[in-house]
C-alpha distance (Angstrom), angle and dihedral (degrees) to the residues before:
residue distance angle dihedral
M1 . . .
T2 3.81 . .
T3 3.76 114.0 .
A4 3.77 127.6 -140.2
Q5 3.76 90.1 -110.2
E6 3.83 91.0 53.4
L7 3.78 92.0 49.4
A8 3.79 90.8 49.8
G9 3.82 89.0 49.9
Q10 3.81 91.3 50.5
R11 3.83 91.5 48.8
H12 3.77 89.6 51.1
R13 3.76 93.4 51.4
D14 3.76 91.6 47.3
H15 3.78 90.3 52.7
M16 3.77 91.7 47.4
R17 3.81 88.7 53.9
N18 3.79 89.9 52.5
L19 3.82 90.7 49.3
L20 3.84 89.7 51.2
V21 3.81 91.1 52.6
Q22 3.86 89.4 49.1
A23 3.75 91.5 50.0
A24 3.81 94.3 47.9
E25 3.82 91.4 49.5
G26 3.88 89.4 49.8
F27 3.88 87.8 54.6
G28 3.84 91.0 47.6
L29 3.80 91.6 -112.8
A30 3.80 133.8 129.0
L31 3.80 116.2 -142.6
V32 3.78 111.4 -117.5
G33 3.78 104.6 176.4
E34 3.78 143.0 47.8
P35 3.80 114.3 -79.6
V36 3.75 118.9 -107.9
F37 3.85 118.6 -149.1
G38 3.78 122.3 -145.3
W39 3.78 131.7 -142.9
R40 3.84 110.8 -33.0
D41 3.82 88.7 -11.2
R42 3.80 91.2 -74.7
T43 3.81 89.8 133.4
I44 3.75 138.4 30.5
G45 3.79 131.1 -167.6
A46 3.77 143.5 175.1
P47 3.83 140.8 165.1
G48 3.75 116.2 -90.7
R49 3.77 130.9 -164.5
G50 3.73 127.5 -144.6
P51 3.80 144.1 156.9
H52 3.81 91.6 -79.3
G53 3.81 97.4 45.1
D54 3.76 140.4 -88.0
L55 3.75 124.3 -32.3
W56 3.76 136.1 173.7
V57 3.81 114.7 -113.6
R58 3.80 117.2 -153.6
V59 3.76 129.3 -177.7
T60 3.86 125.4 -166.3
T61 3.80 124.5 -174.9
E62 3.78 126.3 -164.0
F63 3.77 138.8 161.2
P64 3.81 108.2 -95.4
A65 3.84 93.9 -107.0
W66 3.84 88.2 63.4
A67 3.81 98.5 36.1
S68 3.71 96.9 98.9
G69 3.82 142.7 51.9
R70 3.75 132.4 52.9
T71 3.83 101.2 -29.9
W72 3.73 92.2 46.9
T73 3.74 95.0 55.6
G74 3.85 99.9 25.1
N75 3.80 99.0 112.4
S76 3.80 94.2 52.6
D77 3.78 93.5 39.1
A78 3.85 85.8 57.5
D79 3.84 89.3 70.7
A80 3.75 84.1 85.1
I81 3.82 89.5 66.7
S82 3.85 118.8 94.0
G83 3.79 131.2 -168.2
V84 3.80 97.1 31.8
P85 3.87 121.2 100.7
R86 3.81 102.5 -123.5
P87 3.77 137.9 134.9
E88 3.80 117.3 -83.9
V89 3.77 116.9 -138.3
V90 3.79 109.3 -129.2
E91 3.84 101.4 175.7
V92 3.79 137.3 15.2
T93 3.77 133.1 -171.6
E94 3.86 133.7 174.7
W95 3.70 134.7 -165.7
D96 3.80 141.2 166.4
D97 3.79 118.8 -101.1
P98 3.81 101.3 172.8
P99 2.91 127.9 -96.9
R100 3.83 86.3 18.0
R101 3.75 138.9 47.7
V102 3.82 118.1 -129.2
R103 3.81 127.6 -147.4
A104 3.86 119.9 -171.6
E105 3.77 125.0 -169.5
A106 3.78 132.6 -173.7
A107 3.81 113.0 -155.5
T108 3.73 139.5 174.8
L109 3.83 118.1 -89.1
L110 3.80 120.0 -120.6
P111 3.78 123.7 -147.1
G112 3.73 118.9 -109.0
D113 3.79 138.7 41.3
I114 3.80 133.7 -77.4
L115 3.83 107.0 -93.6
S116 3.85 94.9 -138.0
T117 3.81 135.0 15.7
T118 3.78 87.8 -143.6
R119 3.84 134.3 51.3
F120 3.80 91.4 -117.7
L121 3.77 118.2 59.9
H122 3.80 118.9 -116.2
G123 3.80 101.6 172.3
R124 3.77 141.5 22.1
P125 3.81 110.0 -67.7
E126 3.78 121.6 -128.1
A127 3.77 92.3 -110.2
G128 3.77 124.3 131.4
E129 3.82 130.0 -162.9
L130 3.81 91.0 -87.7
W131 3.82 90.7 53.5
W132 3.88 90.1 53.1
S133 3.80 90.7 49.0
D134 3.77 91.6 47.8
L135 3.83 90.9 49.4
R136 3.82 93.3 53.6
D137 3.82 91.9 45.0
A138 3.81 92.3 48.9
F139 3.75 93.8 51.2
D140 3.78 93.8 44.8
R141 3.78 87.9 55.2
L142 3.80 91.8 46.5
A143 3.86 92.4 50.0
E144 3.81 90.0 58.6
Q145 3.86 97.5 54.1
D146 3.75 121.2 99.9
T147 3.78 123.2 -121.9
D148 3.80 140.5 160.6
R149 3.79 89.2 -148.7
V150 3.84 117.0 105.5
A151 3.82 123.0 -145.1
V152 3.81 93.3 -179.3
D153 3.82 130.2 -9.9
Q154 3.79 133.6 -145.5
E155 3.83 93.4 -107.5
T156 3.78 91.1 57.9
I157 3.82 93.6 45.7
T158 3.79 91.9 49.1
R159 3.76 93.5 47.9
R160 3.83 94.5 48.2
L161 3.79 96.4 45.1
L162 3.79 92.0 46.1
V163 3.84 93.7 49.3
F164 3.85 92.7 48.2
F165 3.78 104.0 31.6
G166 3.76 107.5 18.7
D167 3.82 113.4 -154.6
A168 3.88 92.7 -22.4
I169 3.82 91.1 106.5
D170 3.81 133.8 30.6
P171 3.80 102.4 -122.0
T172 3.85 95.9 -159.2
V173 3.81 111.1 121.0
T174 3.79 113.8 -145.3
R175 3.79 101.1 -172.8
W176 3.79 128.7 38.0
T177 3.80 127.4 -167.5
T178 3.80 139.0 169.2
A179 3.83 113.1 -84.6
H180 3.75 140.6 -178.5
G181 3.83 87.1 -128.4
D182 3.83 99.1 -151.6
L183 3.84 106.8 48.4
H184 3.80 104.7 163.5
W185 3.78 129.5 140.8
N186 3.84 96.8 -96.6
N187 3.85 86.6 63.0
L188 3.80 95.8 54.8
L189 3.75 130.9 84.4
G190 3.82 131.3 -155.5
P191 2.93 162.0 -123.9
D192 3.78 83.2 15.7
L193 3.77 108.8 39.4
G194 3.81 115.8 -107.1
V195 3.83 128.9 163.0
L196 3.78 121.5 -150.5
D197 3.87 137.9 -171.4
W198 3.80 109.3 38.7
E199 3.74 96.1 -179.1
L200 3.77 96.4 119.8
W201 3.81 103.2 36.0
G202 3.83 119.7 135.1
S203 3.82 140.0 96.4
G204 3.78 119.9 -27.4
P205 3.79 140.2 150.6
A206 3.83 114.1 -57.7
G207 3.82 106.3 -90.8
L208 3.83 97.6 27.6
D209 3.76 94.3 127.6
A210 3.79 92.7 44.7
A211 3.77 89.3 49.4
T212 3.75 93.6 49.3
L213 3.84 94.1 49.5
Y214 3.79 90.6 44.5
C215 3.84 94.5 52.1
H216 3.79 90.6 47.6
S217 3.82 88.0 52.5
L218 3.81 96.8 54.9
T219 3.84 89.0 95.4
H220 3.81 87.2 64.9
P221 3.82 106.8 43.6
E222 3.87 95.6 -170.6
T223 3.81 90.0 58.6
A224 3.81 93.8 40.5
E225 3.78 87.6 57.7
R226 3.82 88.7 49.4
V227 3.76 91.1 52.4
R228 3.79 90.1 49.4
R229 3.77 91.8 52.7
A230 3.81 93.4 48.7
F231 3.85 92.9 49.1
A232 3.83 104.4 25.1
D233 3.80 92.8 122.6
L234 3.82 87.5 61.2
L235 3.77 103.0 34.2
D236 3.85 94.5 47.8
T237 3.77 95.0 59.7
P238 3.77 130.6 88.3
D239 3.83 92.1 -105.2
G240 3.82 88.6 45.9
V241 3.78 91.4 54.9
R242 3.78 90.7 47.8
A243 3.78 89.7 50.2
Q244 3.82 91.2 51.3
L245 3.70 92.8 48.8
F246 3.83 91.6 47.5
V247 3.79 90.9 50.0
I248 3.86 89.9 50.1
T249 3.81 90.5 53.2
R250 3.78 91.0 50.1
L251 3.77 92.4 50.8
L252 3.81 93.5 45.7
L253 3.81 89.8 53.3
R254 3.78 88.9 53.1
I255 3.81 89.4 49.6
E256 3.77 89.6 53.1
R257 3.89 85.8 57.8
G258 3.83 90.4 51.7
D259 3.84 105.4 -89.7
D260 3.82 120.0 134.3
P261 3.84 100.1 -23.9
A262 3.83 92.5 176.2
T263 3.85 89.4 69.6
A264 3.83 95.1 59.8
P265 3.85 95.4 90.9
L266 3.87 90.8 49.5
L267 3.77 91.9 51.0
H268 3.80 94.9 46.3
R269 3.83 90.3 49.5
K270 3.79 91.6 50.8
A271 3.83 91.2 48.8
R272 3.89 89.6 51.7
E273 3.77 90.7 50.3
L274 3.83 94.0 49.4
L275 3.83 92.0 47.6
D276 3.83 92.8 45.2
D277 3.84 89.6 53.3
Q278 3.78 89.9 50.4
S279 3.72 93.4 52.0
R280 3.81 94.9 55.3
């Protein structure tokens, strides 16, 4: 029997599909693929075809109080970034759809396929040695770029680490760099490297992206070890440890809201390992 919550979710998805069609038509594009929904159905996207080639059409909806700021414009703001293979936003439009605000973006399509249909990895990714080398090079270049955007600030890190771990770790970050901010496997393309979803990018503790990818790889130990080898010089530093513990707290909070509950034991185990290493 379908519940009221399920019916509401289906109505929301149907409405998002209609908004996507409306956005594509506004950009002069015809949708040519199945729509893909984002986290908690907040976004929807699909490829579109037009007289000047194929583009990716993405629609985001938010209540007006949240329809501004860094997450709202992150993808288009990322056009300031160089040296990282990512989509370029070529057109943006917004409109009111009470009680929400809608933002639609048309962006270039990258070659390759998403490496995981989920945020956490559950199988070996189609990523060769060149892909790993390109990944490291891309995020080294990203880290060096200047921005006034903030992915995560000291206040948030201090609060999270204090709430979860008390005085077991000094929360003070000593080195800040520019980061993607949400580097999980559903945002990566292969076999040619591509990096999607730049909503959250900005400054963060050195090693934030490595920590995020590593924690999302704990479900596949072989790949987790590969991430560790690729980013050991970042992960095995005091800031890298802080970044890993911060990412763990963020993921545990999402689990508390219903996301990926099976990963909780892995995240708790990793936190204990990191804290035990710090106490030696």
